[in-house]
PDB file of N, H, CA, C and O in Angstrom:
ATOM      1  N   MET A   1      87.472 127.364  99.861  1.00  0.00           N
ATOM      2  CA  MET A   1      87.161 128.665 100.401  1.00  0.00           C
ATOM      3  C   MET A   1      87.043 128.563 101.916  1.00  0.00           C
ATOM      4  O   MET A   1      86.476 127.606 102.445  1.00  0.00           O
ATOM      5  N   LEU A   2      87.563 129.517 102.575  1.00  0.00           N
ATOM      6  H   LEU A   2      88.024 130.294 102.146  1.00  0.00           H
ATOM      7  CA  LEU A   2      87.473 129.601 104.032  1.00  0.00           C
ATOM      8  C   LEU A   2      87.047 131.023 104.360  1.00  0.00           C
ATOM      9  O   LEU A   2      87.808 131.966 104.147  1.00  0.00           O
ATOM     10  N   GLY A   3      85.845 131.180 104.872  1.00  0.00           N
ATOM     11  H   GLY A   3      85.226 130.414 105.046  1.00  0.00           H
ATOM     12  CA  GLY A   3      85.337 132.510 105.161  1.00  0.00           C
ATOM     13  C   GLY A   3      85.220 133.374 103.916  1.00  0.00           C
ATOM     14  O   GLY A   3      85.367 134.595 103.976  1.00  0.00           O
ATOM     15  N   GLY A   4      84.952 132.724 102.779  1.00  0.00           N
ATOM     16  H   GLY A   4      84.833 131.732 102.729  1.00  0.00           H
ATOM     17  CA  GLY A   4      84.810 133.453 101.533  1.00  0.00           C
ATOM     18  C   GLY A   4      86.128 133.744 100.833  1.00  0.00           C
ATOM     19  O   GLY A   4      86.144 134.413  99.800  1.00  0.00           O
ATOM     20  N   HIS A   5      87.237 133.249 101.384  1.00  0.00           N
ATOM     21  H   HIS A   5      87.224 132.705 102.224  1.00  0.00           H
ATOM     22  CA  HIS A   5      88.560 133.487 100.818  1.00  0.00           C
ATOM     23  C   HIS A   5      89.171 132.169 100.347  1.00  0.00           C
ATOM     24  O   HIS A   5      88.925 131.123 100.948  1.00  0.00           O
ATOM     25  N   PRO A   6      89.964 132.211  99.280  1.00  0.00           N
ATOM     26  CA  PRO A   6      90.625 130.984  98.834  1.00  0.00           C
ATOM     27  C   PRO A   6      91.470 130.394  99.962  1.00  0.00           C
ATOM     28  O   PRO A   6      92.106 131.119 100.727  1.00  0.00           O
ATOM     29  N   CYS A   7      91.465 129.077 100.047  1.00  0.00           N
ATOM     30  H   CYS A   7      90.948 128.488  99.426  1.00  0.00           H
ATOM     31  CA  CYS A   7      92.195 128.392 101.121  1.00  0.00           C
ATOM     32  C   CYS A   7      93.338 127.579 100.513  1.00  0.00           C
ATOM     33  O   CYS A   7      93.138 126.831  99.556  1.00  0.00           O
ATOM     34  N   ASP A   8      94.517 127.731 101.068  1.00  0.00           N
ATOM     35  H   ASP A   8      94.680 128.339 101.846  1.00  0.00           H
ATOM     36  CA  ASP A   8      95.686 126.978 100.643  1.00  0.00           C
ATOM     37  C   ASP A   8      95.400 125.481 100.800  1.00  0.00           C
ATOM     38  O   ASP A   8      94.876 125.076 101.838  1.00  0.00           O
ATOM     39  N   PRO A   9      95.725 124.650  99.809  1.00  0.00           N
ATOM     40  CA  PRO A   9      95.459 123.211  99.916  1.00  0.00           C
ATOM     41  C   PRO A   9      96.105 122.559 101.142  1.00  0.00           C
ATOM     42  O   PRO A   9      95.542 121.618 101.702  1.00  0.00           O
ATOM     43  N   ALA A  10      97.264 123.039 101.563  1.00  0.00           N
ATOM     44  H   ALA A  10      97.721 123.803 101.108  1.00  0.00           H
ATOM     45  CA  ALA A  10      97.916 122.473 102.746  1.00  0.00           C
ATOM     46  C   ALA A  10      97.097 122.752 104.003  1.00  0.00           C
ATOM     47  O   ALA A  10      97.025 121.912 104.900  1.00  0.00           O
ATOM     48  N   VAL A  11      96.487 123.923 104.066  1.00  0.00           N
ATOM     49  H   VAL A  11      96.546 124.605 103.337  1.00  0.00           H
ATOM     50  CA  VAL A  11      95.629 124.267 105.207  1.00  0.00           C
ATOM     51  C   VAL A  11      94.356 123.443 105.148  1.00  0.00           C
ATOM     52  O   VAL A  11      93.917 122.906 106.165  1.00  0.00           O
ATOM     53  N   ARG A  12      93.758 123.338 103.969  1.00  0.00           N
ATOM     54  H   ARG A  12      94.114 123.774 103.143  1.00  0.00           H
ATOM     55  CA  ARG A  12      92.512 122.588 103.817  1.00  0.00           C
ATOM     56  C   ARG A  12      92.710 121.116 104.191  1.00  0.00           C
ATOM     57  O   ARG A  12      91.811 120.502 104.765  1.00  0.00           O
ATOM     58  N   ALA A  13      93.862 120.551 103.877  1.00  0.00           N
ATOM     59  H   ALA A  13      94.593 121.050 103.411  1.00  0.00           H
ATOM     60  CA  ALA A  13      94.138 119.149 104.192  1.00  0.00           C
ATOM     61  C   ALA A  13      94.182 118.891 105.693  1.00  0.00           C
ATOM     62  O   ALA A  13      93.972 117.760 106.131  1.00  0.00           O
ATOM     63  N   ARG A  14      94.451 119.918 106.480  1.00  0.00           N
ATOM     64  H   ARG A  14      94.621 120.837 106.124  1.00  0.00           H
ATOM     65  CA  ARG A  14      94.549 119.756 107.932  1.00  0.00           C
ATOM     66  C   ARG A  14      93.248 120.088 108.654  1.00  0.00           C
ATOM     67  O   ARG A  14      93.134 119.886 109.863  1.00  0.00           O
ATOM     68  N   MET A  15      92.276 120.595 107.916  1.00  0.00           N
ATOM     69  H   MET A  15      92.368 120.759 106.934  1.00  0.00           H
ATOM     70  CA  MET A  15      91.015 121.000 108.530  1.00  0.00           C
ATOM     71  C   MET A  15      89.978 119.905 108.359  1.00  0.00           C
ATOM     72  O   MET A  15      90.117 119.036 107.498  1.00  0.00           O
ATOM     73  N   GLY A  16      88.954 119.946 109.168  1.00  0.00           N
ATOM     74  H   GLY A  16      88.840 120.651 109.867  1.00  0.00           H
ATOM     75  CA  GLY A  16      87.874 118.984 109.036  1.00  0.00           C
ATOM     76  C   GLY A  16      86.589 119.527 109.612  1.00  0.00           C
ATOM     77  O   GLY A  16      86.563 120.568 110.268  1.00  0.00           O
ATOM     78  N   TYR A  17      85.539 118.808 109.353  1.00  0.00           N
ATOM     79  H   TYR A  17      85.560 117.962 108.819  1.00  0.00           H
ATOM     80  CA  TYR A  17      84.227 119.148 109.880  1.00  0.00           C
ATOM     81  C   TYR A  17      83.536 117.851 110.253  1.00  0.00           C
ATOM     82  O   TYR A  17      83.489 116.921 109.448  1.00  0.00           O
ATOM     83  N   LEU A  18      83.007 117.775 111.447  1.00  0.00           N
ATOM     84  H   LEU A  18      83.046 118.530 112.102  1.00  0.00           H
ATOM     85  CA  LEU A  18      82.324 116.576 111.891  1.00  0.00           C
ATOM     86  C   LEU A  18      80.960 116.955 112.440  1.00  0.00           C
ATOM     87  O   LEU A  18      80.860 117.498 113.541  1.00  0.00           O
ATOM     88  N   PRO A  19      79.899 116.670 111.674  1.00  0.00           N
ATOM     89  CA  PRO A  19      78.554 116.976 112.169  1.00  0.00           C
ATOM     90  C   PRO A  19      78.176 116.018 113.295  1.00  0.00           C
ATOM     91  O   PRO A  19      78.764 114.944 113.424  1.00  0.00           O
ATOM     92  N   GLY A  20      77.208 116.401 114.098  1.00  0.00           N
ATOM     93  H   GLY A  20      76.730 117.274 113.993  1.00  0.00           H
ATOM     94  CA  GLY A  20      76.751 115.549 115.196  1.00  0.00           C
ATOM     95  C   GLY A  20      76.193 114.232 114.699  1.00  0.00           C
ATOM     96  O   GLY A  20      76.496 113.182 115.266  1.00  0.00           O
ATOM     97  N   GLU A  21      75.402 114.262 113.674  1.00  0.00           N
ATOM     98  H   GLU A  21      75.156 115.114 113.213  1.00  0.00           H
ATOM     99  CA  GLU A  21      74.858 113.055 113.047  1.00  0.00           C
ATOM    100  C   GLU A  21      75.137 113.141 111.561  1.00  0.00           C
ATOM    101  O   GLU A  21      74.847 114.148 110.915  1.00  0.00           O
ATOM    102  N   LEU A  22      75.682 112.111 111.049  1.00  0.00           N
ATOM    103  H   LEU A  22      75.917 111.293 111.574  1.00  0.00           H
ATOM    104  CA  LEU A  22      76.024 112.064 109.640  1.00  0.00           C
ATOM    105  C   LEU A  22      75.094 111.080 108.951  1.00  0.00           C
ATOM    106  O   LEU A  22      75.068 109.902 109.306  1.00  0.00           O
ATOM    107  N   VAL A  23      74.343 111.540 107.986  1.00  0.00           N
ATOM    108  H   VAL A  23      74.364 112.497 107.698  1.00  0.00           H
ATOM    109  CA  VAL A  23      73.438 110.670 107.242  1.00  0.00           C
ATOM    110  C   VAL A  23      74.246 110.034 106.117  1.00  0.00           C
ATOM    111  O   VAL A  23      74.798 110.729 105.263  1.00  0.00           O
ATOM    112  N   LEU A  24      74.308 108.726 106.127  1.00  0.00           N
ATOM    113  H   LEU A  24      73.860 108.161 106.820  1.00  0.00           H
ATOM    114  CA  LEU A  24      75.078 107.993 105.133  1.00  0.00           C
ATOM    115  C   LEU A  24      74.147 107.162 104.273  1.00  0.00           C
ATOM    116  O   LEU A  24      73.105 106.695 104.734  1.00  0.00           O
ATOM    117  N   GLU A  25      74.522 106.987 103.048  1.00  0.00           N
ATOM    118  H   GLU A  25      75.368 107.367 102.673  1.00  0.00           H
ATOM    119  CA  GLU A  25      73.723 106.167 102.138  1.00  0.00           C
ATOM    120  C   GLU A  25      73.568 104.769 102.705  1.00  0.00           C
ATOM    121  O   GLU A  25      72.475 104.204 102.657  1.00  0.00           O
ATOM    122  N   GLY A  26      74.619 104.210 103.231  1.00  0.00           N
ATOM    123  H   GLY A  26      75.507 104.669 103.270  1.00  0.00           H
ATOM    124  CA  GLY A  26      74.526 102.923 103.904  1.00  0.00           C
ATOM    125  C   GLY A  26      74.910 101.726 103.075  1.00  0.00           C
ATOM    126  O   GLY A  26      75.159 100.656 103.631  1.00  0.00           O
ATOM    127  N   ARG A  27      74.968 101.863 101.772  1.00  0.00           N
ATOM    128  H   ARG A  27      74.766 102.732 101.321  1.00  0.00           H
ATOM    129  CA  ARG A  27      75.309 100.711 100.939  1.00  0.00           C
ATOM    130  C   ARG A  27      76.810 100.528 100.787  1.00  0.00           C
ATOM    131  O   ARG A  27      77.298  99.420 100.566  1.00  0.00           O
ATOM    132  N   ASP A  28      77.524 101.624 100.908  1.00  0.00           N
ATOM    133  H   ASP A  28      77.127 102.524 101.087  1.00  0.00           H
ATOM    134  CA  ASP A  28      78.979 101.542 100.769  1.00  0.00           C
ATOM    135  C   ASP A  28      79.591 100.912 102.004  1.00  0.00           C
ATOM    136  O   ASP A  28      79.114 101.077 103.127  1.00  0.00           O
ATOM    137  N   ARG A  29      80.656 100.189 101.754  1.00  0.00           N
ATOM    138  H   ARG A  29      81.043 100.054 100.842  1.00  0.00           H
ATOM    139  CA  ARG A  29      81.409  99.624 102.878  1.00  0.00           C
ATOM    140  C   ARG A  29      82.180 100.747 103.561  1.00  0.00           C
ATOM    141  O   ARG A  29      82.444 101.790 102.962  1.00  0.00           O
ATOM    142  N   ALA A  30      82.529 100.527 104.788  1.00  0.00           N
ATOM    143  H   ALA A  30      82.314  99.680 105.275  1.00  0.00           H
ATOM    144  CA  ALA A  30      83.279 101.520 105.556  1.00  0.00           C
ATOM    145  C   ALA A  30      84.592 101.863 104.842  1.00  0.00           C
ATOM    146  O   ALA A  30      85.014 103.020 104.850  1.00  0.00           O
ATOM    147  N   ALA A  31      85.232 100.881 104.232  1.00  0.00           N
ATOM    148  H   ALA A  31      84.890  99.941 104.225  1.00  0.00           H
ATOM    149  CA  ALA A  31      86.490 101.128 103.523  1.00  0.00           C
ATOM    150  C   ALA A  31      86.279 102.096 102.365  1.00  0.00           C
ATOM    151  O   ALA A  31      87.100 102.985 102.137  1.00  0.00           O
ATOM    152  N   ASP A  32      85.174 101.923 101.630  1.00  0.00           N
ATOM    153  H   ASP A  32      84.508 101.200 101.815  1.00  0.00           H
ATOM    154  CA  ASP A  32      84.875 102.818 100.506  1.00  0.00           C
ATOM    155  C   ASP A  32      84.666 104.241 100.993  1.00  0.00           C
ATOM    156  O   ASP A  32      85.146 105.200 100.388  1.00  0.00           O
ATOM    157  N   TYR A  33      83.948 104.359 102.088  1.00  0.00           N
ATOM    158  H   TYR A  33      83.559 103.580 102.580  1.00  0.00           H
ATOM    159  CA  TYR A  33      83.675 105.679 102.660  1.00  0.00           C
ATOM    160  C   TYR A  33      84.984 106.372 103.070  1.00  0.00           C
ATOM    161  O   TYR A  33      85.175 107.558 102.802  1.00  0.00           O
ATOM    162  N   LEU A  34      85.866 105.631 103.711  1.00  0.00           N
ATOM    163  H   LEU A  34      85.711 104.667 103.929  1.00  0.00           H
ATOM    164  CA  LEU A  34      87.135 106.228 104.152  1.00  0.00           C
ATOM    165  C   LEU A  34      88.027 106.578 102.964  1.00  0.00           C
ATOM    166  O   LEU A  34      88.720 107.595 102.998  1.00  0.00           O
ATOM    167  N   ARG A  35      88.022 105.762 101.926  1.00  0.00           N
ATOM    168  H   ARG A  35      87.459 104.936 101.898  1.00  0.00           H
ATOM    169  CA  ARG A  35      88.803 106.109 100.722  1.00  0.00           C
ATOM    170  C   ARG A  35      88.253 107.389 100.088  1.00  0.00           C
ATOM    171  O   ARG A  35      89.016 108.241  99.632  1.00  0.00           O
ATOM    172  N   PHE A  36      86.914 107.519 100.064  1.00  0.00           N
ATOM    173  H   PHE A  36      86.294 106.828 100.435  1.00  0.00           H
ATOM    174  CA  PHE A  36      86.304 108.743  99.544  1.00  0.00           C
ATOM    175  C   PHE A  36      86.767 109.954 100.352  1.00  0.00           C
ATOM    176  O   PHE A  36      87.183 110.963  99.783  1.00  0.00           O
ATOM    177  N   LEU A  37      86.692 109.852 101.675  1.00  0.00           N
ATOM    178  H   LEU A  37      86.354 109.032 102.137  1.00  0.00           H
ATOM    179  CA  LEU A  37      87.129 110.975 102.514  1.00  0.00           C
ATOM    180  C   LEU A  37      88.603 111.279 102.315  1.00  0.00           C
ATOM    181  O   LEU A  37      89.008 112.442 102.328  1.00  0.00           O
ATOM    182  N   GLY A  38      89.403 110.245 102.131  1.00  0.00           N
ATOM    183  H   GLY A  38      89.074 109.301 102.121  1.00  0.00           H
ATOM    184  CA  GLY A  38      90.827 110.450 101.876  1.00  0.00           C
ATOM    185  C   GLY A  38      91.072 111.231 100.602  1.00  0.00           C
ATOM    186  O   GLY A  38      91.957 112.086 100.558  1.00  0.00           O
ATOM    187  N   ARG A  39      90.296 110.945  99.561  1.00  0.00           N
ATOM    188  H   ARG A  39      89.577 110.250  99.597  1.00  0.00           H
ATOM    189  CA  ARG A  39      90.426 111.691  98.300  1.00  0.00           C
ATOM    190  C   ARG A  39      89.995 113.139  98.484  1.00  0.00           C
ATOM    191  O   ARG A  39      90.629 114.053  97.956  1.00  0.00           O
ATOM    192  N   VAL A  40      88.916 113.346  99.232  1.00  0.00           N
ATOM    193  H   VAL A  40      88.401 112.604  99.660  1.00  0.00           H
ATOM    194  CA  VAL A  40      88.429 114.699  99.477  1.00  0.00           C
ATOM    195  C   VAL A  40      89.484 115.524 100.200  1.00  0.00           C
ATOM    196  O   VAL A  40      89.627 116.718  99.940  1.00  0.00           O
ATOM    197  N   ARG A  41      90.210 114.900 101.092  1.00  0.00           N
ATOM    198  H   ARG A  41      90.094 113.930 101.303  1.00  0.00           H
ATOM    199  CA  ARG A  41      91.229 115.597 101.878  1.00  0.00           C
ATOM    200  C   ARG A  41      92.540 115.755 101.125  1.00  0.00           C
ATOM    201  O   ARG A  41      93.512 116.256 101.690  1.00  0.00           O
ATOM    202  N   GLY A  42      92.589 115.346  99.884  1.00  0.00           N
ATOM    203  H   GLY A  42      91.799 114.939  99.425  1.00  0.00           H
ATOM    204  CA  GLY A  42      93.801 115.556  99.102  1.00  0.00           C
ATOM    205  C   GLY A  42      94.676 114.330  98.964  1.00  0.00           C
ATOM    206  O   GLY A  42      95.795 114.430  98.461  1.00  0.00           O
ATOM    207  N   GLY A  43      94.203 113.191  99.391  1.00  0.00           N
ATOM    208  H   GLY A  43      93.294 113.110  99.799  1.00  0.00           H
ATOM    209  CA  GLY A  43      94.953 111.950  99.234  1.00  0.00           C
ATOM    210  C   GLY A  43      95.516 111.432 100.545  1.00  0.00           C
ATOM    211  O   GLY A  43      96.467 111.992 101.091  1.00  0.00           O
ATOM    212  N   VAL A  44      94.936 110.386 101.031  1.00  0.00           N
ATOM    213  H   VAL A  44      94.164 109.931 100.588  1.00  0.00           H
ATOM    214  CA  VAL A  44      95.416 109.709 102.234  1.00  0.00           C
ATOM    215  C   VAL A  44      95.819 108.304 101.802  1.00  0.00           C
ATOM    216  O   VAL A  44      95.008 107.593 101.209  1.00  0.00           O
ATOM    217  N   PRO A  45      97.051 107.887 102.086  1.00  0.00           N
ATOM    218  CA  PRO A  45      97.491 106.558 101.665  1.00  0.00           C
ATOM    219  C   PRO A  45      96.618 105.448 102.261  1.00  0.00           C
ATOM    220  O   PRO A  45      96.202 105.519 103.418  1.00  0.00           O
ATOM    221  N   ALA A  46      96.350 104.422 101.446  1.00  0.00           N
ATOM    222  H   ALA A  46      96.687 104.364 100.507  1.00  0.00           H
ATOM    223  CA  ALA A  46      95.544 103.282 101.898  1.00  0.00           C
ATOM    224  C   ALA A  46      96.155 102.639 103.143  1.00  0.00           C
ATOM    225  O   ALA A  46      95.429 102.175 104.022  1.00  0.00           O
ATOM    226  N   ALA A  47      97.474 102.613 103.216  1.00  0.00           N
ATOM    227  H   ALA A  47      98.063 102.991 102.501  1.00  0.00           H
ATOM    228  CA  ALA A  47      98.138 102.017 104.378  1.00  0.00           C
ATOM    229  C   ALA A  47      97.797 102.775 105.662  1.00  0.00           C
ATOM    230  O   ALA A  47      97.681 102.171 106.729  1.00  0.00           O
ATOM    231  N   ARG A  48      97.639 104.081 105.562  1.00  0.00           N
ATOM    232  H   ARG A  48      97.733 104.571 104.696  1.00  0.00           H
ATOM    233  CA  ARG A  48      97.274 104.893 106.735  1.00  0.00           C
ATOM    234  C   ARG A  48      95.857 104.550 107.194  1.00  0.00           C
ATOM    235  O   ARG A  48      95.603 104.415 108.391  1.00  0.00           O
ATOM    236  N   ILE A  49      94.944 104.413 106.247  1.00  0.00           N
ATOM    237  H   ILE A  49      95.151 104.523 105.275  1.00  0.00           H
ATOM    238  CA  ILE A  49      93.562 104.055 106.573  1.00  0.00           C
ATOM    239  C   ILE A  49      93.525 102.684 107.239  1.00  0.00           C
ATOM    240  O   ILE A  49      92.855 102.504 108.256  1.00  0.00           O
ATOM    241  N   GLU A  50      94.237 101.726 106.674  1.00  0.00           N
ATOM    242  H   GLU A  50      94.781 101.873 105.848  1.00  0.00           H
ATOM    243  CA  GLU A  50      94.260 100.375 107.229  1.00  0.00           C
ATOM    244  C   GLU A  50      94.874 100.349 108.624  1.00  0.00           C
ATOM    245  O   GLU A  50      94.384  99.646 109.508  1.00  0.00           O
ATOM    246  N   ALA A  51      95.948 101.115 108.825  1.00  0.00           N
ATOM    247  H   ALA A  51      96.346 101.687 108.107  1.00  0.00           H
ATOM    248  CA  ALA A  51      96.594 101.155 110.143  1.00  0.00           C
ATOM    249  C   ALA A  51      95.660 101.730 111.198  1.00  0.00           C
ATOM    250  O   ALA A  51      95.596 101.224 112.318  1.00  0.00           O
ATOM    251  N   LEU A  52      94.938 102.784 110.845  1.00  0.00           N
ATOM    252  H   LEU A  52      94.990 103.196 109.935  1.00  0.00           H
ATOM    253  CA  LEU A  52      93.997 103.372 111.801  1.00  0.00           C
ATOM    254  C   LEU A  52      92.826 102.439 112.075  1.00  0.00           C
ATOM    255  O   LEU A  52      92.365 102.340 113.212  1.00  0.00           O
ATOM    256  N   ALA A  53      92.344 101.757 111.048  1.00  0.00           N
ATOM    257  H   ALA A  53      92.719 101.837 110.124  1.00  0.00           H
ATOM    258  CA  ALA A  53      91.249 100.802 111.238  1.00  0.00           C
ATOM    259  C   ALA A  53      91.675  99.690 112.188  1.00  0.00           C
ATOM    260  O   ALA A  53      90.900  99.275 113.050  1.00  0.00           O
ATOM    261  N   GLU A  54      92.889  99.214 112.035  1.00  0.00           N
ATOM    262  H   GLU A  54      93.519  99.551 111.335  1.00  0.00           H
ATOM    263  CA  GLU A  54      93.397  98.170 112.929  1.00  0.00           C
ATOM    264  C   GLU A  54      93.543  98.713 114.354  1.00  0.00           C
ATOM    265  O   GLU A  54      93.183  98.041 115.320  1.00  0.00           O
ATOM    266  N   ARG A  55      94.057  99.897 114.474  1.00  0.00           N
ATOM    267  H   ARG A  55      94.350 100.444 113.689  1.00  0.00           H
ATOM    268  CA  ARG A  55      94.247 100.513 115.797  1.00  0.00           C
ATOM    269  C   ARG A  55      92.924 100.657 116.545  1.00  0.00           C
ATOM    270  O   ARG A  55      92.860 100.428 117.752  1.00  0.00           O
ATOM    271  N   PHE A  56      91.867 101.037 115.822  1.00  0.00           N
ATOM    272  H   PHE A  56      91.919 101.223 114.841  1.00  0.00           H
ATOM    273  CA  PHE A  56      90.563 101.244 116.450  1.00  0.00           C
ATOM    274  C   PHE A  56      89.659 100.016 116.334  1.00  0.00           C
ATOM    275  O   PHE A  56      88.478 100.077 116.673  1.00  0.00           O
ATOM    276  N   ASP A  57      90.216  98.908 115.856  1.00  0.00           N
ATOM    277  H   ASP A  57      91.176  98.858 115.580  1.00  0.00           H
ATOM    278  CA  ASP A  57      89.472  97.654 115.729  1.00  0.00           C
ATOM    279  C   ASP A  57      88.178  97.865 114.947  1.00  0.00           C
ATOM    280  O   ASP A  57      87.107  97.432 115.371  1.00  0.00           O
ATOM    281  N   ALA A  58      88.291  98.530 113.809  1.00  0.00           N
ATOM    282  H   ALA A  58      89.161  98.882 113.464  1.00  0.00           H
ATOM    283  CA  ALA A  58      87.138  98.836 112.971  1.00  0.00           C
ATOM    284  C   ALA A  58      87.118  97.896 111.764  1.00  0.00           C
ATOM    285  O   ALA A  58      88.101  97.809 111.028  1.00  0.00           O
ATOM    286  N   ASP A  59      86.023  97.208 111.565  1.00  0.00           N
ATOM    287  H   ASP A  59      85.224  97.278 112.163  1.00  0.00           H
ATOM    288  CA  ASP A  59      85.858  96.303 110.434  1.00  0.00           C
ATOM    289  C   ASP A  59      85.407  97.116 109.225  1.00  0.00           C
ATOM    290  O   ASP A  59      84.262  97.565 109.165  1.00  0.00           O
ATOM    291  N   LEU A  60      86.297  97.302 108.276  1.00  0.00           N
ATOM    292  H   LEU A  60      87.226  96.937 108.325  1.00  0.00           H
ATOM    293  CA  LEU A  60      86.015  98.139 107.120  1.00  0.00           C
ATOM    294  C   LEU A  60      85.267  97.413 106.014  1.00  0.00           C
ATOM    295  O   LEU A  60      84.889  98.025 105.016  1.00  0.00           O
ATOM    296  N   SER A  61      85.049  96.116 106.182  1.00  0.00           N
ATOM    297  H   SER A  61      85.357  95.618 106.994  1.00  0.00           H
ATOM    298  CA  SER A  61      84.360  95.349 105.147  1.00  0.00           C
ATOM    299  C   SER A  61      82.843  95.402 105.291  1.00  0.00           C
ATOM    300  O   SER A  61      82.121  94.936 104.410  1.00  0.00           O
ATOM    301  N   VAL A  62      82.362  95.957 106.380  1.00  0.00           N
ATOM    302  H   VAL A  62      82.949  96.335 107.095  1.00  0.00           H
ATOM    303  CA  VAL A  62      80.928  95.999 106.678  1.00  0.00           C
ATOM    304  C   VAL A  62      80.288  97.223 106.026  1.00  0.00           C
ATOM    305  O   VAL A  62      80.869  98.308 106.053  1.00  0.00           O
ATOM    306  N   PRO A  63      79.090  97.062 105.437  1.00  0.00           N
ATOM    307  CA  PRO A  63      78.372  98.236 104.922  1.00  0.00           C
ATOM    308  C   PRO A  63      78.075  99.213 106.069  1.00  0.00           C
ATOM    309  O   PRO A  63      77.773  98.795 107.187  1.00  0.00           O
ATOM    310  N   MET A  64      78.163 100.480 105.788  1.00  0.00           N
ATOM    311  H   MET A  64      78.408 100.819 104.880  1.00  0.00           H
ATOM    312  CA  MET A  64      77.965 101.501 106.822  1.00  0.00           C
ATOM    313  C   MET A  64      76.617 101.354 107.533  1.00  0.00           C
ATOM    314  O   MET A  64      76.522 101.609 108.733  1.00  0.00           O
ATOM    315  N   ARG A  65      75.582 100.946 106.805  1.00  0.00           N
ATOM    316  H   ARG A  65      75.660 100.739 105.829  1.00  0.00           H
ATOM    317  CA  ARG A  65      74.246 100.843 107.409  1.00  0.00           C
ATOM    318  C   ARG A  65      74.175  99.762 108.476  1.00  0.00           C
ATOM    319  O   ARG A  65      73.287  99.793 109.328  1.00  0.00           O
ATOM    320  N   ARG A  66      75.098  98.808 108.442  1.00  0.00           N
ATOM    321  H   ARG A  66      75.820  98.783 107.750  1.00  0.00           H
ATOM    322  CA  ARG A  66      75.075  97.702 109.407  1.00  0.00           C
ATOM    323  C   ARG A  66      75.932  97.961 110.642  1.00  0.00           C
ATOM    324  O   ARG A  66      75.925  97.162 111.578  1.00  0.00           O
ATOM    325  N   LEU A  67      76.652  99.043 110.652  1.00  0.00           N
ATOM    326  H   LEU A  67      76.658  99.692 109.891  1.00  0.00           H
ATOM    327  CA  LEU A  67      77.500  99.351 111.803  1.00  0.00           C
ATOM    328  C   LEU A  67      76.668  99.898 112.954  1.00  0.00           C
ATOM    329  O   LEU A  67      75.676 100.595 112.741  1.00  0.00           O
ATOM    330  N   SER A  68      77.078  99.579 114.160  1.00  0.00           N
ATOM    331  H   SER A  68      77.884  99.012 114.332  1.00  0.00           H
ATOM    332  CA  SER A  68      76.439 100.181 115.334  1.00  0.00           C
ATOM    333  C   SER A  68      76.809 101.656 115.373  1.00  0.00           C
ATOM    334  O   SER A  68      77.725 102.092 114.676  1.00  0.00           O
ATOM    335  N   LYS A  69      76.102 102.414 116.181  1.00  0.00           N
ATOM    336  H   LYS A  69      75.358 102.060 116.747  1.00  0.00           H
ATOM    337  CA  LYS A  69      76.398 103.844 116.287  1.00  0.00           C
ATOM    338  C   LYS A  69      77.845 104.064 116.730  1.00  0.00           C
ATOM    339  O   LYS A  69      78.533 104.938 116.203  1.00  0.00           O
ATOM    340  N   GLY A  70      78.296 103.281 117.683  1.00  0.00           N
ATOM    341  H   GLY A  70      77.738 102.571 118.111  1.00  0.00           H
ATOM    342  CA  GLY A  70      79.674 103.416 118.162  1.00  0.00           C
ATOM    343  C   GLY A  70      80.694 103.147 117.076  1.00  0.00           C
ATOM    344  O   GLY A  70      81.691 103.861 116.966  1.00  0.00           O
ATOM    345  N   ASN A  71      80.454 102.118 116.270  1.00  0.00           N
ATOM    346  H   ASN A  71      79.644 101.537 116.360  1.00  0.00           H
ATOM    347  CA  ASN A  71      81.384 101.818 115.187  1.00  0.00           C
ATOM    348  C   ASN A  71      81.307 102.839 114.067  1.00  0.00           C
ATOM    349  O   ASN A  71      82.322 103.133 113.436  1.00  0.00           O
ATOM    350  N   ARG A  72      80.126 103.389 113.804  1.00  0.00           N
ATOM    351  H   ARG A  72      79.301 103.150 114.316  1.00  0.00           H
ATOM    352  CA  ARG A  72      80.035 104.482 112.819  1.00  0.00           C
ATOM    353  C   ARG A  72      80.856 105.669 113.287  1.00  0.00           C
ATOM    354  O   ARG A  72      81.514 106.328 112.482  1.00  0.00           O
ATOM    355  N   GLN A  73      80.822 105.946 114.588  1.00  0.00           N
ATOM    356  H   GLN A  73      80.287 105.411 115.242  1.00  0.00           H
ATOM    357  CA  GLN A  73      81.605 107.069 115.119  1.00  0.00           C
ATOM    358  C   GLN A  73      83.097 106.798 114.969  1.00  0.00           C
ATOM    359  O   GLN A  73      83.864 107.726 114.710  1.00  0.00           O
ATOM    360  N   LYS A  74      83.522 105.555 115.125  1.00  0.00           N
ATOM    361  H   LYS A  74      82.899 104.802 115.335  1.00  0.00           H
ATOM    362  CA  LYS A  74      84.926 105.226 114.907  1.00  0.00           C
ATOM    363  C   LYS A  74      85.328 105.545 113.484  1.00  0.00           C
ATOM    364  O   LYS A  74      86.392 106.112 113.236  1.00  0.00           O
ATOM    365  N   ILE A  75      84.464 105.176 112.552  1.00  0.00           N
ATOM    366  H   ILE A  75      83.600 104.716 112.753  1.00  0.00           H
ATOM    367  CA  ILE A  75      84.761 105.391 111.130  1.00  0.00           C
ATOM    368  C   ILE A  75      84.767 106.881 110.803  1.00  0.00           C
ATOM    369  O   ILE A  75      85.626 107.346 110.055  1.00  0.00           O
ATOM    370  N   ARG A  76      83.831 107.623 111.348  1.00  0.00           N
ATOM    371  H   ARG A  76      83.132 107.245 111.956  1.00  0.00           H
ATOM    372  CA  ARG A  76      83.697 109.042 111.029  1.00  0.00           C
ATOM    373  C   ARG A  76      84.824 109.870 111.638  1.00  0.00           C
ATOM    374  O   ARG A  76      85.169 110.917 111.088  1.00  0.00           O
ATOM    375  N   ARG A  77      85.373 109.462 112.689  1.00  0.00           N
ATOM    376  H   ARG A  77      85.093 108.612 113.135  1.00  0.00           H
ATOM    377  CA  ARG A  77      86.379 110.280 113.357  1.00  0.00           C
ATOM    378  C   ARG A  77      87.705 109.856 112.932  1.00  0.00           C
ATOM    379  O   ARG A  77      88.705 110.418 113.378  1.00  0.00           O
TER     380      ARG A  77
END
């Protein structure tokens, strides 16, 4: 739904929302979190997630709670 109206899946896949502070459970690894977000967005290939992680030098094997604020922002964006 967008403004109370049904939203085309293609439009929804291109939209996003990024809160100023995101409260995370912290036990999941960054990779798990990104796979979850990929599913929510309609399916993002694992290769795309890995390529972006490499580009931003983000260690996806670390639990989210152990990441610095800067690295959490890399993962969230």
